[in-house]
C-alpha positions as CSV (number, residue, x, y, z in Angstrom):
1,D,3.4,-46.9,62.7
2,Q,6.4,-49.3,63.0
3,K,4.2,-51.9,64.5
4,I,1.8,-51.7,61.5
5,F,4.3,-51.5,58.6
6,P,7.5,-53.7,58.5
7,R,10.9,-52.1,58.1
8,G,12.6,-52.0,54.6
9,K,12.9,-49.7,51.6
10,A,9.4,-50.5,50.4
11,A,8.1,-50.1,53.9
12,D,9.7,-46.7,54.2
13,A,8.1,-45.5,51.0
14,V,4.7,-46.7,52.2
15,C,5.2,-44.9,55.5
16,L,6.1,-41.7,53.8
17,F,3.1,-41.9,51.6
18,Y,0.9,-42.6,54.6
19,H,2.3,-39.5,56.5
20,L,1.7,-37.3,53.4
21,L,-1.9,-38.4,53.3
22,K,-2.4,-37.6,57.0
23,M,-0.9,-34.1,56.4
24,N,-3.1,-33.4,53.5
25,R,-6.1,-34.3,55.6
26,L,-5.0,-32.0,58.4
27,F,-3.8,-28.9,56.4
28,G,-5.4,-29.5,53.0
29,R,-3.7,-29.0,49.7
30,G,-2.6,-25.6,48.5
31,K,-4.7,-24.1,45.7
32,P,-3.0,-23.7,42.4
33,K,-1.9,-20.1,41.7
34,E,-4.2,-18.3,39.4
35,P,-2.7,-16.4,36.5
36,A,-2.4,-12.7,36.9
37,P,-5.2,-10.7,35.3
38,N,-4.3,-8.9,32.1
39,L,-5.9,-5.9,30.4
40,T,-7.1,-7.7,27.4
41,D,-9.1,-10.2,29.4
42,C,-10.6,-7.4,31.5
43,I,-11.6,-5.5,28.3
44,S,-13.2,-8.6,26.9
45,G,-15.2,-9.2,30.1
46,I,-16.4,-5.6,30.2
47,D,-17.4,-5.7,26.5
48,S,-19.4,-8.9,27.1
49,R,-21.2,-7.4,30.0
50,G,-22.0,-4.3,27.9
51,E,-23.5,-6.6,25.2
52,S,-25.7,-8.3,27.7
53,I,-26.9,-4.9,28.9
54,D,-27.6,-3.8,25.3
55,K,-29.9,-6.9,24.9
56,K,-31.8,-5.9,28.1
57,I,-32.2,-2.3,26.8
58,A,-33.5,-3.6,23.5
59,R,-36.0,-5.8,25.3
60,L,-37.2,-2.9,27.4
61,D,-37.5,-0.7,24.3
62,A,-39.8,-3.3,22.7
63,E,-41.8,-3.5,25.9
64,L,-42.2,0.3,26.0
65,G,-43.3,0.3,22.4
66,K,-46.0,-2.2,23.2
67,Y,-47.3,-0.1,26.1
68,R,-47.4,3.0,23.9
69,E,-49.4,1.3,21.3
70,Q,-51.7,-0.1,24.0
71,M,-52.2,3.4,25.5
72,K,-53.1,4.9,22.1
73,K,-56.1,2.6,21.9
74,M,-57.3,3.1,25.5
75,R,-59.6,5.8,26.9
76,E,-58.7,7.9,29.9
77,G,-59.3,6.0,33.1
78,P,-57.8,3.7,35.7
79,S,-56.8,1.0,33.1
80,K,-54.8,3.5,31.1
81,N,-53.1,4.9,34.2
82,M,-52.2,1.3,35.2
83,V,-50.6,0.7,31.8
84,K,-48.8,4.1,32.1
85,Q,-47.4,3.1,35.5
86,K,-46.0,-0.1,34.0
87,A,-44.4,1.9,31.2
88,M,-42.8,4.3,33.7
89,R,-41.3,1.4,35.6
90,V,-39.9,-0.1,32.4
91,L,-38.5,3.4,31.4
92,K,-36.9,3.7,34.8
93,Q,-35.2,0.3,34.4
94,K,-34.1,1.3,30.9
95,R,-32.5,4.5,32.3
96,M,-30.7,2.5,35.0
97,Y,-29.3,0.0,32.4
98,E,-28.2,2.9,30.1
99,N,-26.3,4.5,33.0
100,Q,-24.6,1.1,33.7
101,R,-23.8,0.8,30.0
102,G,-22.2,4.3,30.0
103,Q,-20.0,3.3,33.0
104,L,-18.9,0.1,31.3
105,D,-18.0,2.1,28.2
106,Q,-15.9,4.4,30.2
107,Q,-14.1,1.6,32.0
108,S,-13.5,-0.2,28.7
109,F,-12.1,3.0,27.2
110,N,-9.8,3.6,30.1
111,L,-8.4,0.1,30.0
112,E,-8.0,0.3,26.3
113,Q,-6.0,3.5,26.7
114,Q,-3.7,1.8,29.3
115,N,-3.4,-1.2,27.1
116,F,-2.4,1.0,24.1
117,A,0.2,2.8,26.2
118,I,1.7,-0.5,27.4
119,Q,1.8,-1.9,23.9
120,T,3.4,1.3,22.7
121,C,6.1,1.0,25.3
122,K,6.7,-2.7,24.3
123,D,6.9,-1.8,20.6
124,T,9.3,1.1,21.4
125,K,11.5,-1.3,23.4
126,T,11.5,-3.8,20.5
127,T,12.4,-1.0,18.1
128,V,15.2,0.2,20.3
129,D,16.6,-3.4,20.7
130,A,16.4,-3.9,16.9
131,M,18.3,-0.6,16.4
132,K,21.0,-1.6,18.8
133,V,21.5,-4.9,17.0
134,G,21.6,-3.0,13.7
135,V,24.2,-0.5,15.0
136,K,26.3,-3.4,16.3
137,D,26.1,-5.2,13.0
138,F,26.9,-2.0,11.1
139,K,30.0,-1.4,13.2
140,K,31.1,-5.0,12.8
141,A,30.7,-4.8,9.0
142,Y,32.4,-1.3,8.8
143,K,35.6,-2.7,10.5
144,H,36.3,-4.6,7.3
145,I,36.1,-1.4,5.2
146,D,39.2,0.8,4.7
147,I,38.4,4.2,3.3
148,D,42.1,4.7,2.3
149,Q,42.1,1.5,0.4
150,I,39.0,2.5,-1.4
151,E,40.5,5.9,-2.4
152,N,43.6,4.2,-3.6
153,M,41.5,1.8,-5.7
154,Q,39.6,4.7,-7.2
155,D,42.9,6.5,-8.1
156,D,44.2,3.3,-9.7
157,M,41.0,2.9,-11.7
158,E,41.3,6.5,-12.9
159,D,45.0,5.9,-14.0
160,L,44.0,2.7,-15.8
161,M,41.2,4.5,-17.7
162,E,43.7,7.3,-18.8
163,Q,46.1,4.6,-19.9
164,A,43.4,2.9,-21.9
165,N,42.5,6.1,-23.6
166,D,46.1,6.7,-24.5
167,V,46.3,3.2,-26.0
168,Q,43.2,3.8,-28.1
169,E,44.6,7.1,-29.4
170,V,47.8,5.3,-30.4
171,M,46.0,2.4,-32.0
172,G,43.8,4.9,-34.0
173,R,46.7,6.7,-35.7
174,S,46.8,6.8,-39.5
175,Y,49.9,5.7,-41.4
176,G,51.1,6.6,-44.9
177,M,48.4,9.3,-45.5
178,P,49.7,12.2,-47.7
179,E,49.3,15.7,-46.4
180,I,46.5,17.4,-48.4
181,D,45.7,21.1,-48.3
182,D,42.1,22.0,-47.2
183,D,41.8,24.4,-50.2
184,E,42.6,21.7,-52.6
185,L,40.0,19.4,-51.0
186,E,37.3,22.2,-51.3
187,A,38.2,22.8,-55.0
188,E,37.9,19.1,-55.7
189,F,34.5,19.0,-54.0
190,D,33.2,21.9,-56.1
191,A,34.4,20.1,-59.2
192,L,32.5,17.0,-58.2
193,G,29.3,19.1,-58.2
194,D,30.0,20.0,-61.9
195,D,30.6,16.4,-62.9
196,I,27.4,15.1,-61.5
197,G,25.3,17.8,-63.2
198,L,24.2,19.8,-60.2
199,G,23.9,22.9,-62.4
200,E,21.6,21.3,-65.0
201,D,18.3,22.9,-65.9
202,T,15.5,21.5,-63.9
203,G,12.7,23.7,-65.3
204,Y,11.0,20.6,-66.8
205,L,9.9,19.8,-63.3
206,D,7.9,23.0,-63.1
207,D,5.5,21.6,-65.8
208,A,4.9,18.5,-63.7
209,I,4.3,20.5,-60.6
210,G,1.9,22.8,-62.5
211,G,-0.2,20.0,-64.0
212,P,-3.8,19.3,-63.5
213,S,-4.8,18.9,-59.9
214,I,-6.7,16.0,-58.5
215,P,-10.4,16.3,-59.4
216,T,-12.6,17.3,-56.5
217,A,-16.0,17.5,-58.3
218,E,-18.2,14.5,-58.8
219,P,-18.0,12.8,-62.2
220,G,-20.3,14.4,-64.7
221,A,-20.4,17.7,-62.9
222,D,-19.6,20.9,-64.8
223,S,-16.7,23.0,-63.5
224,T,-14.3,25.7,-64.8
225,R,-10.7,26.6,-64.4
226,G,-10.6,30.3,-64.7
227,D,-12.9,31.1,-67.7
228,V,-12.2,27.7,-69.4
229,P,-14.8,24.9,-68.8
230,V,-13.1,21.6,-67.8
231,D,-14.5,18.1,-67.5
232,E,-14.5,15.7,-64.5
233,F,-10.8,15.0,-65.1
234,G,-9.8,18.6,-65.1
235,L,-9.1,18.8,-68.8
236,P,-10.5,21.5,-71.1
237,Q,-13.8,20.6,-72.6
238,I,-14.1,20.4,-76.4
239,P,-16.6,22.9,-77.7
240,Q,-19.8,21.4,-79.1
241,T,-19.2,23.0,-82.5
242,A,-15.9,21.1,-82.9
243,K,-17.6,17.7,-82.4
């Protein structure tokens, strides 16, 4: 190699590249690492296979229906037996595909159960981690709270409210008001009732209350109040002889 390539930095780099090419030819390159399989991909693959089998079963059902219709129109004989044998072969294939479909359904169910359990564990871990962070933050925030200081503040607030009530009572006192006996006030109140005429006769209101009622009959209709005939306005009718 030294005879082919001259010495120097560039030459050393070319020699290194040449040796790497020779090693790749001898041993080959390593294959890239494939990602580890996961349950979701496996479930998707199984479901796609199941859908393919469903299509095959549907095709065989259509073929069986065609053979049944064909046999209904045929007489007993070798031709009908031949069609029957074809239908039996199709039915056998259908049963085989149905068994495979059932196995795939069971595999998919098992993988989904495992995936659900794994996801539940992950969710539980996430919840526990969140709770740990919450407890840590709660402790950090609670360090700045002094229960004794809060109780003292509440006591001070209660004292201030009492003082405010005392101030309001003082400010609401009456000055220069003469002392008056309750009996004198009651006698004066009774006298006020006499002055405003609370005892006057109100019998005149009885006549207004006992006046004619609102007419209920249609205009022009004859009606009576007791034994006295009245008109549509509820007034006594004038006798015909008086007109």
